[in-house]
C-alpha positions as CSV (number, residue, x, y, z in Angstrom):
1,X,67.2,67.6,-29.4
2,X,65.9,65.5,-32.4
3,X,67.9,64.1,-35.2
4,X,66.4,63.6,-38.7
5,X,68.1,61.8,-41.8
6,X,67.1,62.7,-45.3
7,X,68.1,60.9,-48.5
8,X,67.3,62.6,-51.7
9,X,68.0,61.9,-55.4
10,X,68.8,64.6,-57.7
11,X,69.2,64.2,-61.5
12,X,72.4,65.7,-62.8
13,X,70.7,66.9,-66.1
14,X,70.2,70.6,-65.1
15,X,72.5,70.8,-62.1
16,X,74.5,73.7,-60.9
17,X,77.1,71.5,-59.3
18,X,80.2,69.7,-60.9
19,X,80.5,66.0,-60.3
20,X,84.2,66.0,-60.1
21,X,84.4,68.2,-57.0
22,X,81.9,66.6,-54.6
23,X,83.7,68.1,-51.3
24,X,83.1,71.6,-52.6
25,X,79.6,70.6,-53.5
26,X,78.9,69.4,-50.0
27,X,79.9,72.7,-48.6
28,X,77.8,74.6,-51.1
29,X,74.7,72.4,-50.3
30,X,75.2,72.5,-46.6
31,X,75.3,76.6,-46.8
32,X,72.3,76.8,-49.0
33,X,70.1,74.4,-46.8
34,X,71.3,76.1,-43.8
35,X,70.2,79.5,-45.0
36,X,66.7,77.8,-45.9
37,X,66.5,76.4,-42.3
38,X,66.7,79.8,-40.9
39,X,63.2,80.7,-41.8
40,X,61.5,77.9,-39.7
41,X,60.3,78.5,-36.2
42,X,63.0,76.1,-34.6
43,X,66.8,75.8,-34.1
44,X,68.0,73.4,-36.9
45,X,71.6,72.6,-37.8
46,X,72.9,70.7,-40.8
47,X,75.3,68.1,-38.9
48,X,76.5,66.0,-42.0
49,X,76.0,65.9,-45.6
50,X,77.3,63.2,-47.9
51,X,76.9,63.6,-51.7
52,X,77.6,60.7,-54.2
53,X,77.3,61.1,-57.9
54,X,76.6,58.1,-60.0
55,X,77.6,58.9,-63.8
56,X,75.8,55.9,-65.2
57,X,72.5,57.1,-64.0
58,X,73.5,60.8,-64.1
59,X,72.2,61.0,-60.6
60,X,73.3,62.8,-57.4
61,X,72.4,60.9,-54.1
62,X,72.4,63.2,-51.1
63,X,72.4,62.1,-47.4
64,X,71.7,64.9,-44.9
65,X,71.6,64.8,-41.1
66,X,69.9,67.5,-39.4
67,X,69.6,68.1,-35.8
68,X,66.9,70.5,-34.6
69,X,65.5,71.8,-31.3
70,X,62.0,73.2,-30.7
71,X,62.5,76.6,-29.1
72,X,59.0,78.0,-28.9
73,X,56.4,77.0,-26.2
74,X,53.5,78.0,-28.5
75,X,54.2,75.0,-30.9
76,X,53.2,71.6,-29.6
77,X,55.9,69.0,-29.5
78,X,55.0,67.4,-32.7
79,X,58.2,66.2,-34.4
80,X,56.5,64.9,-37.4
81,X,55.2,68.4,-38.2
82,X,58.6,69.9,-37.6
83,X,60.3,67.2,-39.9
84,X,57.7,67.9,-42.5
85,X,58.5,71.5,-42.5
86,X,62.3,70.7,-42.5
87,X,61.8,68.3,-45.5
88,X,59.9,71.1,-47.4
89,X,62.7,73.8,-46.6
90,X,65.6,71.3,-47.6
91,X,63.6,70.4,-50.9
92,X,63.1,74.2,-51.6
93,X,66.9,74.9,-51.0
94,X,67.9,72.1,-53.2
95,X,65.8,73.4,-56.1
96,X,68.1,76.3,-56.4
97,X,70.8,73.7,-57.6
98,X,68.9,71.0,-59.2
99,X,65.8,70.9,-61.5
100,X,64.3,68.1,-59.7
101,X,64.5,66.9,-56.2
102,X,63.2,63.3,-55.1
103,X,62.8,62.2,-51.4
104,X,64.4,58.8,-51.4
105,X,63.5,57.9,-47.9
106,X,63.5,59.2,-44.3
107,X,66.0,57.8,-41.8
108,X,68.3,56.5,-44.4
């Protein structure tokens, strides 16, 4: 099992979430990311999500913890490759809710 943290910044300008109800937003984001991760050739589970909204910057900051397992022997044990694929899948999923998604840092 591997653990990966992603920190992303998403401007609230063209956003589908409401900043006043972040608990519901966390559930929605977790569900959308979980659906996107199902397309990858590994088992990945969204363990934790924390969303903060900063009204002065009109910016959402999203912290995501993903646990994943390689489940296929034909793929080499290359966690960097898997993490790149997970990062791409998460970014694609978040584009359904936000116009822009910026990776703040890995292992936040």
